[in-house]
C-alpha positions, 0 to 999 in steps of 0.5 A, spaced: 690 085 447 684 088 450 683 095 453 681 093 460 681 100 462 676 101 456 672 095 458 672 097 466 669 104 464 664 101 460 662 096 466 661 103 470 657 106 465 652 100 465 652 099 473 651 107 473 645 106 468 642 100 472 642 104 478 639 110 475 634 106 472 632 102 479 631 109 482 627 111 476 622 105 477 622 106 485 620 113 484 615 112 478 611 107 483 611 112 488 608 118 483 603 113 480 601 111 487 600 118 489 596 120 483 591 115 484 591 118 491 589 125 488 584 122 483 580 118 489 580 124 493 577 128 488 572 123 486 570 123 494 570 131 493 575 131 499 579 137 496 584 137 503 586 130 502 587 131 494 591 137 496 596 134 500 597 128 496 598 133 490 604 136 494 607 129 496 606 127 488 610 134 486 615 132 491 616 125 488 615 127 481 621 132 482 626 126 483 624 123 477 630 126 473 632 123 467 637 128 464 643 124 466 640 118 462 636 120 456 635 113 455 631 112 461 626 117 458 623 112 454 622 107 459 616 104 461 616 106 468 618 114 467 613 114 461 607 112 465 609 116 471 609 122 467 602 121 464 599 119 471 602 125 474 599 129 468 592 126 469 592 127 477 595 134 477 590 136 471 584 133 474 586 137 481 587 143 478 580 142 474 576 141 480 580 146 484 580 152 479 576 150 473 582 150 469 586 144 466 594 147 466 597 147 460 603 144 458 607 151 457 606 151 465 608 144 466 614 143 462 613 136 460 614 132 454 609 134 449 607 127 447 607 125 455 602 131 456 597 129 451 597 122 453 596 124 460 590 129 458 587 123 454 587 119 460 584 124 464 577 124 460 576 117 463 576 120 470 571 126 467 566 121 465 566 117 472 566 124 475 560 126 470 556 120 472 557 120 479 555 128 479 549 126 475 547 120 480 548 126 486 543 130 482 549 135 480 547 135 473 550 142 471 557 139 473 555 133 468 554 137 462 560 142 464 564 136 464 561 133 457 563 140 454 570 139 456 571 132 453 568 135 447 572 141 446 578 137 448 576 132 442 575 137 437 582 140 439 586 133 438 582 132 432 587 137 429 593 133 430 595 128 425 597 122 430 600 117 426 599 110 429 602 108 436 600 109 443 598 116 442 593 114 437 590 108 440 589 113 447 586 118 442 581 113 439 579 112 446 576 119 447 571 117 442 568 112 447 568 117 453 565 122 449 559 117 447 558 115 454 557 123 456 553 124 450 548 119 452 548 121 459 546 128 457 541 126 452 538 122 458 538 127 463 535 132 457 530 126 456 528 126 463 527 133 463 533 134 469 536 139 464 534 144 459 
């Protein structure tokens, strides 16, 4: 005969997991939306709006608790939310204090942290180009040096295949854009 109590317990566990999954998806969407708000504000040099969005993003991010359901750590929504959070918080801290917060401070899954840092390079390219357009060549050069340093450090890792490897490979293209930008600035005598 069937152990109906056992099946009932399994059903409750599955329902609980689905409820937690739905909550993670909703909260992840909020974190991602706020991370974009932070990044857009930073590109407009609106530190006040960026700071407010960071505070809101932090509050939402703290709600992303997967400790009760470790299976959800590998869910797409959670993973993307952490990466977007890292990208936004690192961009904010870099623009505010000229420092990228280390993972020892953020205390996140190291792989997700690295993916967020790698995604950050795309925003740094955009910021460098916009800075050059506005005549702020010093910022463009500084950001090129930062991406170069990041690339050099990440070259020390042995990334096997997978998502992290693909993301890492994208830094080469970002660095090439910045190398070209700085070279053009030098050739046009805008920097020494």
